N, C-alpha and C positions, 0 to 999 in steps of 0.2 A: 560425281562431281562434274561441273560444267566448265568447259573451256569457252571463253566468251567471244571471240571475234576472230576472223580469219587472217592470219598473217603467215603465209607461206611456210614451206617446210624448214626454212632456215631457223625460224623461231622454235619450231618443234624440236629441232636438234639441240638448240640452246637449252630448252627446258629439260633436257636429259631424259630421265625415266618417267616423265609425266604421261607419256603417250599411252602407257598400259593401264592407266587408272580407269576404274569403272565409272561410267558417266551416269549420273542420276537421271531418272525419267522426269523431266520438268515439263509438264503438259504434253509429254510424248514427243516433243520435237526440240531441236536446237537450231536457232537461226543460222548459226555459222560456227565453224570451229575456230577457237582462238588459241593461240599458243601462248603460254605464259611466258612471258619471257621466260616525323617526326617529328614535333607538333605542339599542340596545346594552344593556349590563348596567346602566348608569346611565340609567334611563328618564326621570328628571326629571319634567317636567310631563305626560308622557304618562299617568301614573297619576292625574292630577287631573281633575276635571270641567272641561270647557272653558268652563263658565259655570254660574251658579246657575240653579235652576229659574226658568223665565220666567213661570210662571203660566198659560201657554197650555194649554188643555185638549186632550186627545187628540180627534182628529176622528172616530175610529171605534173600536169595541171591539177590543182587542188579543187576539183569540182565534185561534190558529193553526188552519188547516183540519184536519179529521179525516182521518187517513190511511186508505188502503184496507186491506182485511183482509190482503193479501199484500205490502204494501209493505215494503221492506227497512228494518231498524232501523239508525239512526245514533246513536251516543252522543255527548253533549256534556259534557265534564268541566270543571267550573269550581269555583273556591274560594268558593262562595256563602256559606258560614258563616264565612269568615275575617273577622277584625276590621278595622276602619278602611278605608282607601282600597282595599285589595285586595278586600275583600268588596263594596264599592260598585262597583268596576270589573267584578267578576264578574256582578253583577246587571244592569249595563248591557249586558254582552256577551250575557247570556241574552236580554234584550229584543231585541237586534240580530239574534240568530239567529231568534227568533220572527218578527221583522219580515220577514226573508228568506222564511220559510215563507208568511207572509201574502201577500207580494208575488208569490210564485210561483203562487198560486191553487190549483193542484193539484200539490203538490210531488212526490208519488210516493214519499216516504220517511216513516218514522216517526222523529221526533226525540225522543230520550229524554235528559233532563238529569240528570246525576249530580253530587253535591257532593263535592269532594275535600278540603274544609276547608283547603286550602292546604298540606297536609303530604304527604310521600312515602307514608306509610302510608295516608292517606286516599285518595290518588290510586290506589294499588295496589288497594285494596278496591273503589273505584269502577270501575276497569278490569276486575277480576274479575267484578263484577256485570254489567257491560256485555257481557263475553264470554259469560258464562253465560246471558244472556238472548237471545243470538243476534245481537248487533250486528255489522254487516259493515264498519263504519268507525268510528273514534274521532276526534272533534274535540276538541282540547285534549290535556292540560291547559295551564296558563299558565306555570308556573314550571319552570325547567330541572331542578331536583331531582325534581319530580313527573313530568316527562317520562321521566327515567331509570327511575323506579319503574314506569311504565306499559309501557315498551318490552317487557320480557320477557313480560308477560301477553298483549300483542297479538301479539308475534312467534310465540308458541307455537301460535296459531291462524291465522297468516298474515294478520292484520288490519292494514291500513294505519292510521297515525296521522297526523293533520294537526294539529300542535301550534302553540301561540302563543308559545313561548319565543323570545327574541332571541339566545340563545346558540347559535351555529352548531355548537358541538361536540356538541350532543345530536342533530343530524340524522343521517340515514342508516339503513340496514338497516330500511327500512319506515317510518321516521319522517320526515315532511316538515314544514317550518316555514313556516306562514302568518304571517309577522311582518315587521317592518321591521329587516332585518339591517344593522348599521353598516358591514359590509364592502361592501354594495351601494351605500350612500350615498357612501362614500369613492371607490369605483371610478367611479361616475357623474360626480362632480364633478372628479376628476383627469382623466378622459378628456376631458371638455368643456374644461377649462382648457388642456390640452395642444393641443386642436384649435384654440384661439384664439391659440396661439403662446406661451403661458406655460409654459415648460419648465424654469424654475429656481424651485422652490417650497421655501421654508424652512418649518420646522414648530415649533409650540408644542404639546407633547404632555403630557397629564396622567400622573402617576405613580399609576396605578390599574389595576384589572383591565380596565376599559373602555379606558383608555389603551393597554394592551398589545395589545388586539385591534385598536384603531384604528391603532396604530403598524405592526403587521404588515401590515394591509391597505394602509396608505399606501405602504409600501416596495414591496409587491408590485405595486400599481397604477403606481407611479412607474417601475418596471422595465418593466412591460407597455407603457406609453405613452412610454417614452424620456424621462422627466423626471428632471432632476438635483435632488438635495437638498443645497444648499450648506452648510446648518447647521441645527441644531435646538436647542431648549431643552426641558428637562423641568421640571415644577413640581408641587408639592403642591397639591391642590385646595382651597385656602382663600384668602381675600382677602390674607392676609399671605404665604402660601406662593407666590403667583403674582407678587408684586410684583417681587422681585429678578430672576427669570428674564425677566419682561416688560421690565424696564429693560435687561437685557443684549441682548435681542432687538432693542429699539429702536436701541441703539447699533450693532449689527451691520448692521441694515438701512440705517442712515444712512451707513455706511462707504463711501467711494469704491470699495473693493474688492468690495463686495457685488454679486452678480449676480442676487440674488433679485428676481423680478418678481411673486411671489405669496407669501402666508403662509397655511399650513394651520393653523387654530386651532379644533379641535373642542371647543368649550366652551359652557356655558350663558350666557345673557345676564348673570346676576349676576356671574360671575367675569370675563366679557369686559369689563364696566364697570370692575372693579377693575384689570384688566390695562391697559385703555385709559388710565386715569388715570396709571398708572405710566409708560406709554410716552409719553404726552403730556408729562409732566414731564421725560422724557429727550430731548425735542425731536422726537419722531415726529409726523408729520402724517397723520391717517387719510386713506386714499385714494391714498397714494403707491405702495402695492403693493396688489394685489387680495387681499382676505381670502377664504378658503375655509373652509366649515364642514360640519357634518353635521346629522343630525336633531335634535340638541340646540338648533339654531337655530329649530326649528319651534315657536316660542312667540310669543305676542303681545308679550312684552317685548323681543324682538329689535329691533323698529322704534324703540325708545327707547335703543338702544345705539350711541353714535356710532362706536365702532371698527368695528362690523359694517356700517354703512350703505354700500351699494354692493357688499357682499360677495356671494358665490355659495354656494349649497348645493343639494344634490339632494333632491327631495321630491315628494310628490303635488301635482298641480296644485290651486291654491286653489279653483277652481270645483267640483272633485269633492269636496273636503273640505267645502265649504259646502253642497253638495247633500245629502250624507249627514246632516250636522248638522241641516239644515232638515227633512229627511224624518223623522228620528228625533224631532225636537222636535214636529212636527205630530202624530205618532202617540202620543207619551208625555208631552208637556207640558214637557220639559226637554231641554237639550242634552247630547249624549253625551260621555264621555271619548274622546279621539282614537282610541285603539286599539280601541274597541268595534266599529269598522267591520270589523276582522279577523274577528270572529265572523259578521258578515253575509256576507262573502265566502266563508268556509269552509263555511257552511251552503249557500250558493248553489252552491258547487262540489259538495257532496254531492248536491244535487238534480240537478245536471247529469250527474253520474256514476252516479246511482242505477240507471238502466236498463241500464247497461253492466257492472255487477258490481264496481266499485271496484278494478279491477286497476291494478298499477303502470304498465302501458303507457298506460292512459288518464290516470292522474294526471300522468305525465311527458310528456304531449302536447307536442311541441316547438314547436308554433305558439302555445301558451299560451292564456290566458283574459283576458277583460276583466271587472274587478270594480269595486267602489266606489272602490278605490284605484288604478285604472288597470290597465295591462298587467302580467301576471305569468305565470311558468311555473316548474315545479319541475325541478331538475336530478336526475340519477340519485343524487347524494349526499345528496338530501333538502333541500338548501338552495333557498330561493326566489330567483328572479331577477326583478327588477322593472324595468320601463321607467319611469324617473323623469324628471320635468321638472327643469330647472335654474332655480332661483329666485334673484332678486336682492333683497336687503334694501333697502327704501325706508322713509321716515318714515310712509308710509301703509299699509304692509303689503307682503307679498311680490309681486314682479312676475315673470312668466314671461319668461325671456330665451331659453330653448330648450325648446320643447314636448316633452312626453313622446312617445316613439315610438308609432305605432299598430300596429306589428308588429315582431317580432324579426327581425333581419337579421344580416349578417356582422359588424357592429360589436359584437354582443352575444354 
């Protein structure tokens, strides 16, 4: 396995026992040592800053190192000029990529940033410029429609794309997704729940594009891990739309005939609170069945959501999340949006692969990589596979009940 970018011994200490892991031979070299330290179409709070600027000043000039004359070019495509939160996210991702270059010391690649404007036509032009300038790898873009626009431009020259979209349908044929895929979150939490003996899982599923993806993933995982789904409810994603289905779910869970020992409820804290009120009014007591969620639970508000307390979801270990946030804040004076870390890991991956030529064989290294978000690897279909921790919701924040794996095994 590869550790992707160099962050001093403090991060190696944080990563605990990772230092002893065997490192795969990826083109025989590693650009630098990295220490390792929730999602879907409805990204929710992932597109918001995790906190307001702290006023803390950057501790060092944020100037990426000068590349060597013959270093391979890597293009980073982001919607830098897009309005609102999308543009702010893009700027934070650009800083994260630059931070990875700085941490590497001598990255061995030339990182060229291109603005997509957040539109398919802008992404296509950015990709054409990148290809024309000799880029050997494209990082980004962020939005699914933009990824589709970039794909043919890169494919024509055999250039791999490591994009940030969370829509798994855009992966494949040379496009890899460095993102938090909801399917991965579902599979991890269902697998863990089944391993603890919870094999009858009811479901509350939203009527939305995200809900359709989550539903398909849930049924596939249930089949994979021999889990029964005794009943489900679908709901419209509004406080009023969720009320009646939540009441019906509460009644069914309370029935003597119910065999459900868990409830899969992939929803944001705001709507979980609305559902919880309706379920409590119908006589449901939180904690009588284990609640299961997805990356939509990866929010500070979840700890104030009574229905979710004690529930499980799959995600990145908090110590890793906190490390990256602190590292970014010390460098730039403000905390980053959650998914800005994806740009750090993608850039670190580019640095690690740079001396090997960015081949699909190297990108699809089965032993995987350790990044700021933990263990990951790419499947041949372009989708990312992450080794996630299982987190329990508590009033003081998430608690790790099952640590993330340190290597991929037969269970993955």
